[in-house]
C-alpha positions in Angstrom: 0.0 0.0 0.0 1.4 3.4 -1.0 1.3 6.0 1.8 -0.6 9.1 1.0 1.4 12.0 -0.4 1.8 15.3 1.2 -0.7 16.7 -1.3 -3.3 14.1 0.0 -2.7 14.8 3.7 -2.9 18.6 3.6 -6.6 18.8 2.4 -7.6 16.3 5.1 -5.9 18.3 7.8 -7.6 21.5 6.7 -10.9 19.6 6.5 -10.5 18.5 10.1 -9.6 22.0 11.2 -12.6 23.5 9.4 -14.9 20.9 11.0 -13.5 21.7 14.4 -14.0 25.4 13.9 -17.6 24.8 12.8 -18.3 22.7 15.9 -16.7 25.3 18.2 -18.6 28.1 16.5 -21.8 26.2 17.0 -21.1 25.7 20.7 -20.2 29.4 21.1 -23.4 30.4 19.3 -25.5 28.2 21.7 -23.6 29.4 24.7 -24.1 33.1 23.8 -27.8 32.4 23.1 -28.2 30.7 26.5 -26.7 33.7 28.3 -29.1 36.0 26.4 -32.1 33.9 27.3 -31.0 33.7 30.9 -30.3 37.5 31.1 -33.8 38.3 29.6 -35.4 36.0 32.2 -34.1 38.3 34.9 -35.1 41.5 33.1 -38.2 43.2 34.4 -39.3 46.3 32.3 -41.2 48.8 34.3 -41.6 51.6 31.8 -44.9 52.8 30.3 -46.4 51.2 27.2 -49.5 51.2 25.0 -50.6 47.7 26.2 -49.8 44.7 28.3 -49.9 41.4 26.4 -50.4 38.3 28.5 -49.2 35.2 26.7 -51.7 32.3 27.0 -51.3 29.2 29.1 -53.6 26.3 30.1 -57.1 26.9 31.5 -59.6 24.4 32.8 -63.2 25.0 32.0 -62.6 28.8 32.0 -60.4 28.8 35.1 -56.8 29.8 34.5 -54.2 27.3 35.5 -51.7 28.4 38.2 -49.2 29.4 35.5 -51.8 31.4 33.6 -53.1 33.0 36.8 -49.6 34.1 37.7 -49.3 35.8 34.4 -52.7 37.5 34.8 -51.9 38.6 38.3 -48.6 40.1 37.2 -50.3 42.0 34.3 -52.9 43.2 36.8 -50.2 44.6 39.0 -48.6 46.4 36.1 -52.0 47.8 35.0 -52.8 49.0 38.5 -49.4 50.6 38.7 -50.3 52.7 35.6 -47.8 51.2 33.1 -50.5 50.7 30.4 -54.1 51.3 29.9 -54.9 48.1 28.0 -54.4 44.4 28.9 -54.4 41.9 26.0 -55.3 38.3 26.8 -54.3 35.8 24.2 -54.7 32.1 23.4 -57.1 29.8 21.6 -58.5 26.5 23.0 -57.1 23.0 23.0 -59.2 20.2 21.3 -62.2 19.5 23.5 -62.0 22.8 25.4 -65.1 24.9 25.6 -63.3 28.0 26.6 -60.3 29.8 25.0 -57.3 30.9 27.0 -58.0 34.5 25.9 -61.6 34.4 27.1 -60.6 32.8 30.4 -58.1 35.5 30.9 -60.7 38.2 30.1 -63.1 36.7 32.6 -60.4 36.6 35.3 -59.4 40.2 34.8 -63.0 41.4 34.7 -63.7 39.7 38.0 -60.7 41.6 39.4 -62.3 44.9 38.5 -60.7 45.7 35.1 -63.2 47.5 32.9 -64.3 45.7 29.7 -63.0 48.6 27.6 -59.5 48.1 29.0 -59.3 44.4 27.9 -58.5 43.2 24.4 -59.3 39.5 23.9 -57.3 37.6 21.3 -58.7 34.0 20.8 -56.6 33.1 17.8 -53.3 31.3 18.2 -52.1 27.9 19.3 -48.6 29.0 20.0 -46.6 32.1 20.8 -46.0 33.2 17.2 -49.7 32.9 16.3 -50.8 34.7 19.5 -48.5 37.6 19.0 -49.2 37.8 15.3 -52.9 38.0 16.0 -52.3 40.6 18.7 -50.2 42.7 16.3 -52.9 42.5 13.6 -55.4 43.9 16.1 -53.3 46.4 17.8 -51.3 48.0 15.0 -54.3 49.5 13.2 -55.1 51.2 16.6 -51.6 52.6 16.8 -50.8 50.4 19.8 -47.3 49.0 19.0 -45.4 49.7 22.2 -46.1 46.7 24.4 -45.0 44.9 27.6 -45.0 41.1 27.3 -46.1 39.1 30.4 -45.0 35.5 30.5 -42.8 33.2 32.5 -39.1 34.2 32.8 -37.6 31.4 30.6 -40.1 32.3 27.8 -39.4 36.0 27.7 -36.5 36.3 25.2 -38.2 34.2 22.6 -41.5 36.0 23.1 -39.8 39.4 22.7 -38.0 38.2 19.5 -41.3 37.0 18.0 -42.9 40.2 18.9 -40.2 42.1 17.0 -40.7 39.8 14.0 -44.5 40.6 13.8 -43.9 44.4 14.2 -44.3 45.1 17.8 -41.9 47.1 20.0 -41.9 44.8 23.0 -40.2 44.7 26.4 -40.5 41.8 28.8 -41.9 41.8 32.3 -41.8 38.2 33.4 -43.6 36.7 36.4 -41.6 35.7 39.5 -41.9 32.0 38.7 -38.8 29.8 38.7 -37.0 29.0 35.4 -35.3 25.6 35.7 -32.1 25.1 33.8 -33.8 22.5 31.6 -36.4 25.1 30.4 -33.7 27.7 29.8 -31.7 25.2 27.7 -34.7 24.2 25.7 -35.6 27.8 25.1 -32.1 28.6 24.1 -32.3 25.9 21.4 -35.6 27.3 20.2 -34.2 30.8 20.0 -31.0 29.6 18.3 -33.0 27.9 15.6 -35.6 30.7 15.3 -32.9 33.2 14.5 -31.7 31.1 11.7 -35.0 30.1 10.0 -37.5 32.6 11.4 -39.8 32.1 14.3 -42.9 31.6 12.1 -41.3 28.7 10.4 -40.1 27.4 13.7 -43.6 27.5 15.1 -44.9 25.4 12.2 -42.2 22.8 12.7 -43.0 22.5 16.4 -46.7 21.9 15.9 
């Protein structure tokens, strides 16, 4: 067997170096994304805005789940503090559900004394992209584009990125719920992919 010539070895060596650089670059990209997701989970915007958007979560026969109730209570605090004059509740229903998440949120806020005219109900959207796209379609014609996003901490970075993609100027104000590392890692992966292919396409892939 004839040993490979120097001309054969050099391309293989450069190929291995190029592969190593790609792998290292990928890890660096994921690491930076994780830090951004983590940092946003700890960012609580307290400036004024046109509206508060509450991202949907599970509801049971019209009763918000503990996660959803936490988001609604946080939005109610921001509303009572005068940060925005409108609260937008979002989310459709799961198969078999009678109530939508958006309507369940509306009922909860109304029971807490928020006037009907200060609540905007969005009942379209099975995921974050669809919810925020539907919200943008309803808010932008009214000139309401400066919004505060209310969701769980780990979810805040992706939600803000999606809001920007659909034309909203959004700042996050997450609840005080915990963000386990597993959730932060999963969200970092979603954000990393969403930046490359677009969040709308990512939402279609995740259905």
